[in-house]
C-alpha positions in Angstrom: 144.2 149.7 41.9 147.5 147.8 42.5 148.6 148.7 39.0 147.7 152.3 39.7 149.7 152.2 42.9 152.8 150.9 41.1 152.4 153.5 38.4 152.0 156.3 40.9 154.7 155.3 43.4 157.0 152.8 41.7 156.5 150.1 44.2 153.9 147.6 45.5 151.4 148.4 48.2 152.2 146.8 51.6 148.9 147.3 53.3 145.3 148.0 52.2 142.0 148.6 54.0 138.4 149.3 53.1 135.7 151.3 55.0 132.1 151.8 54.0 129.8 154.7 53.6 126.8 154.8 55.9 123.2 155.9 55.9 121.8 157.1 59.2 118.3 155.6 59.4 117.3 157.9 62.3 119.0 159.9 65.0 120.8 162.9 63.3 122.4 165.7 65.4 122.1 163.6 68.5 125.7 162.2 68.6 127.3 165.4 70.0 124.6 165.5 72.7 125.6 162.1 74.0 122.5 160.6 72.4 121.5 157.7 70.3 121.6 157.1 66.6 120.9 154.2 64.2 123.3 154.1 61.2 123.8 151.2 58.7 126.7 150.7 56.3 126.2 151.0 52.5 127.7 148.9 49.8 129.8 151.8 48.5 133.2 152.2 50.2 136.6 153.9 50.2 139.7 151.8 49.7 143.2 152.8 50.7 146.6 151.3 49.7 149.8 152.2 51.5 153.5 151.5 51.4 156.6 152.9 53.2 158.2 155.7 51.3 160.9 158.4 51.6 158.3 161.1 52.2 154.6 161.4 52.8 152.6 161.6 49.6 149.1 160.8 48.6 147.1 160.4 45.4 143.4 160.1 44.9 141.2 159.5 41.8 140.8 162.8 40.0 143.6 164.5 42.0 147.3 165.1 41.3 149.8 163.6 43.8 150.1 165.7 47.0 153.1 165.9 49.3 151.9 166.3 52.9 153.3 166.2 56.5 151.1 165.1 59.4 153.3 167.1 61.8 152.5 170.4 60.0 149.2 172.4 60.1 146.4 171.4 57.7 146.8 172.2 54.0 143.1 172.9 53.5 142.6 170.2 50.8 141.5 166.6 50.6 144.9 165.4 51.9 144.0 166.6 55.4 141.7 163.6 55.6 144.8 161.4 55.2 147.3 163.5 57.2 144.9 164.1 60.1 144.3 160.4 60.9 148.1 159.7 60.7 148.7 162.7 63.1 146.2 161.2 65.6 147.8 157.8 65.4 151.2 159.5 66.3 149.6 161.2 69.3 148.3 157.8 70.4 151.8 156.5 70.4 151.6 154.6 67.1 154.2 156.1 64.9 153.7 155.6 61.2 156.8 156.1 59.0 156.6 158.3 55.8 154.1 156.6 53.5 152.8 156.7 50.0 149.0 156.5 49.9 146.5 155.8 47.1 142.8 156.4 47.6 140.0 155.0 45.5 136.3 155.4 46.4 132.9 155.0 44.9 131.3 157.0 47.7 129.7 160.2 46.4 131.2 163.2 48.1 129.1 165.9 49.8 126.1 163.5 49.8 125.6 163.1 53.5 126.7 159.4 53.5 130.0 160.0 55.3 132.7 159.9 52.6 135.1 161.7 54.9 134.7 159.3 57.8 135.2 156.3 55.5 138.5 157.8 54.2 139.7 158.5 57.8 138.8 155.0 59.0 140.4 153.3 56.0 143.6 155.4 56.4 143.9 154.4 60.1 143.2 150.7 59.3 145.8 150.6 56.5 148.4 152.3 58.7 147.8 149.9 61.6 148.3 147.0 59.2 151.5 148.5 57.9 153.1 148.8 61.3 151.6 145.6 62.7 149.4 147.2 65.3 145.7 146.7 66.1 143.0 148.8 67.8 139.4 148.0 68.6 136.7 149.4 66.3 135.7 152.1 68.9 139.3 153.4 69.2 139.7 153.5 65.4 136.5 155.6 65.3 137.6 157.9 68.1 140.9 158.6 66.4 139.1 159.3 63.1 136.7 161.6 64.9 139.5 163.6 66.5 141.2 163.9 63.1 138.0 165.5 61.6 137.6 167.7 64.7 141.1 168.9 65.1 142.7 168.6 61.7 139.8 169.1 59.3 137.8 171.7 61.2 134.4 169.9 61.4 133.2 169.6 65.0 131.4 166.3 64.4 130.3 163.7 66.9 131.2 160.0 66.8 128.3 158.8 64.6 130.0 158.7 61.2 133.3 157.2 62.2 131.7 154.6 64.4 129.3 153.6 61.7 132.1 153.1 59.2 134.4 151.3 61.7 131.9 149.0 63.4 129.0 148.7 61.0 128.2 145.3 59.5 126.3 144.6 56.3 122.6 143.8 56.8 122.6 145.2 60.3 121.9 148.6 61.9 124.1 149.9 64.7 122.3 151.3 67.7 125.0 153.6 68.9 125.1 155.1 72.4 127.2 158.1 71.9 127.9 158.7 75.6 129.4 155.3 76.2 130.7 154.8 72.7 129.2 151.3 72.7 127.1 149.9 69.9 124.6 147.1 69.5 124.1 145.5 66.1 120.4 145.1 65.2 119.5 142.8 62.3 117.4 144.5 59.6 114.5 142.3 58.4 114.6 141.4 54.7 111.2 143.0 54.3 112.7 146.4 55.2 114.0 147.9 52.0 115.7 151.2 52.3 116.6 153.5 49.3 119.1 156.4 49.6 118.6 159.2 47.1 120.7 162.3 46.5 118.5 165.4 46.1 120.8 166.9 43.5 122.3 169.5 45.8 125.7 169.0 47.4 126.7 170.4 50.8 129.7 171.6 52.8 129.8 171.3 56.5 133.0 173.3 57.2 131.3 176.5 56.2 130.0 176.9 59.8 126.3 175.9 59.9 127.0 172.5 61.5 129.3 174.0 64.1 126.6 176.7 64.9 124.0 174.0 65.5 126.4 172.1 67.8 127.1 175.3 69.8 123.4 175.9 70.3 122.9 172.4 71.6 125.8 172.8 74.0 124.5 176.2 75.2 121.1 174.6 75.8 122.7 171.9 78.0 124.6 174.6 79.9 121.4 176.6 80.5 119.6 173.5 81.8 122.5 172.5 84.0 123.0 169.1 82.5 126.1 167.4 81.1 124.4 167.0 77.7 120.9 167.1 76.2 120.8 163.3 76.5 119.9 164.1 80.1 117.1 166.5 79.4 113.3 165.7 79.2 110.8 167.5 77.0 109.4 169.4 79.9 112.8 170.9 80.8 112.9 173.0 77.6 110.0 175.4 78.2 112.1 178.3 79.5 115.0 178.1 77.0 115.3 181.1 74.5 113.2 180.4 71.4 115.9 179.4 68.9 118.0 177.4 71.4 114.8 175.7 72.6 113.9 174.6 69.0 117.3 173.1 68.6 117.1 171.3 71.9 113.5 170.1 71.2 114.8 168.3 68.1 117.6 166.6 70.0 115.5 165.4 72.9 112.7 164.1 70.8 115.1 162.5 68.3 116.7 160.4 71.1 113.2 159.1 72.0 112.5 158.3 68.3 115.7 156.3 67.9 114.8 154.0 70.8 111.3 153.6 69.5 112.7 152.9 66.0 114.9 150.1 67.3 111.8 148.5 69.0 109.9 148.7 65.7 112.9 147.2 63.8 113.1 144.3 66.2 109.3 143.8 65.9 109.4 143.9 62.1 107.0 146.9 62.2 107.5 148.6 58.9 104.7 151.1 59.4 105.8 152.3 62.8 109.5 152.6 61.7 108.4 154.6 58.7 106.2 157.0 60.8 109.2 157.7 63.1 111.4 158.5 60.1 108.9 161.0 58.8 108.5 162.6 62.2 112.3 162.9 62.3 112.4 164.8 59.0 109.8 167.3 60.1 111.8 167.9 63.3 115.0 168.4 61.3 113.3 170.8 58.9 111.2 172.8 61.3 113.2 172.8 64.6 116.7 172.2 63.5 116.6 174.1 60.2 119.0 171.8 58.4 116.7 170.8 55.5 116.5 172.5 52.1 113.7 173.0 49.6 115.2 170.3 47.4 115.3 167.8 50.3 111.8 168.7 51.4 110.5 168.1 47.9 112.3 164.8 47.6 111.0 163.5 50.9 107.4 164.6 50.0 107.6 162.8 46.7 109.1 159.7 48.3 106.0 159.6 50.6 103.6 160.3 47.8 105.0 157.5 45.8 104.2 155.0 48.6 107.2 155.0 51.1 106.3 154.0 54.6 108.6 156.8 55.8 111.3 159.2 54.6 113.7 161.7 56.0 116.9 163.6 55.2 119.9 161.7 56.4 123.2 163.0 57.6 123.8 166.6 58.7 121.5 168.1 56.1 122.1 171.3 54.2 121.8 169.2 51.0 122.8 165.7 50.2 120.6 162.6 50.6 117.3 161.4 51.9 116.5 157.9 52.9 113.1 156.1 52.4 111.7 152.9 53.7 109.6 151.0 51.2 106.7 148.8 52.4 107.1 145.0 51.6 104.5 145.1 48.8 106.0 148.1 46.9 107.5 147.7 43.5 110.9 149.4 43.9 111.4 150.2 40.2 108.0 151.8 39.8 108.5 153.8 43.1 111.9 155.1 41.8 110.4 156.0 38.4 107.8 158.1 40.2 110.2 159.8 42.6 112.8 160.5 39.9 110.1 161.9 37.6 109.2 164.4 40.3 112.8 165.3 41.1 114.8 165.5 37.8 118.1 166.3 39.6 117.9 163.4 42.1 119.8 160.2 41.7 119.8 156.9 43.4 122.8 156.2 45.7 121.9 152.8 47.1 
């Protein structure tokens, strides 16, 4: 990558940073309701190299060099995920001079494992190193989230950015999205997760994600609470049908996350898996973010012997995650799953 940087920009990089992808084990579409979620970092990651330059420019694998300006409106291409974080750093009082940026990543895009958040976090971390500044993980995540909200047009919560900024290998992160605080929870070695792409990509900025978030916010307004984090199942009975379905998922999912943490800490593979499967049914039936390909994949994961399985991320395509029981043969399990889903491929 250093050779590629020199070839692209004619100088050596001055700063570099890495940020991982994530899988959300349980707790999707709860973050923007001030709820709970349980992500875990994956081995794949995005790496950013950066050096001072005479003008802002960026290059990524498979893309030609792009000139950009963080002070101008978004361009509508991948460079917005570089420009947006730099613009948010400037708003926070950390001015970054014009820079040359090289991006390399082995995170699959559009798979629901947060390639965009990893890029945003890596850009912020590299820029901070370049100018000799430092910020806590939670502040890095907050700036990355604001970049995606305001610059890239996706009204996401803090889950993805916090998982990438604060996640640690071998541990899940119980994230309280109201306080922004996280607690690392060790994952027992007997818990083996597999992340599988269903074969269908997705795009969040087309509006479906933002529509779901608007419904959740409307439900909270109708109930007179600050966020659905504060609602109980019995509060939802008088909501309009579609809004009530969305709210039912969020309220029940928050309860499932806390129960899943208890199962993880107890080493209870069966209970954790059951909660994952309940989560998928809720996402499919109440939240309408699954697809036929994801449903088939989850069903085949369970039929092949997984303790539990669910779509992961925002849905609308992308990945599912399965928990294997300790006695399962992972290779045989994958052979059965891939045989039933010819377009699927193993992410991690």
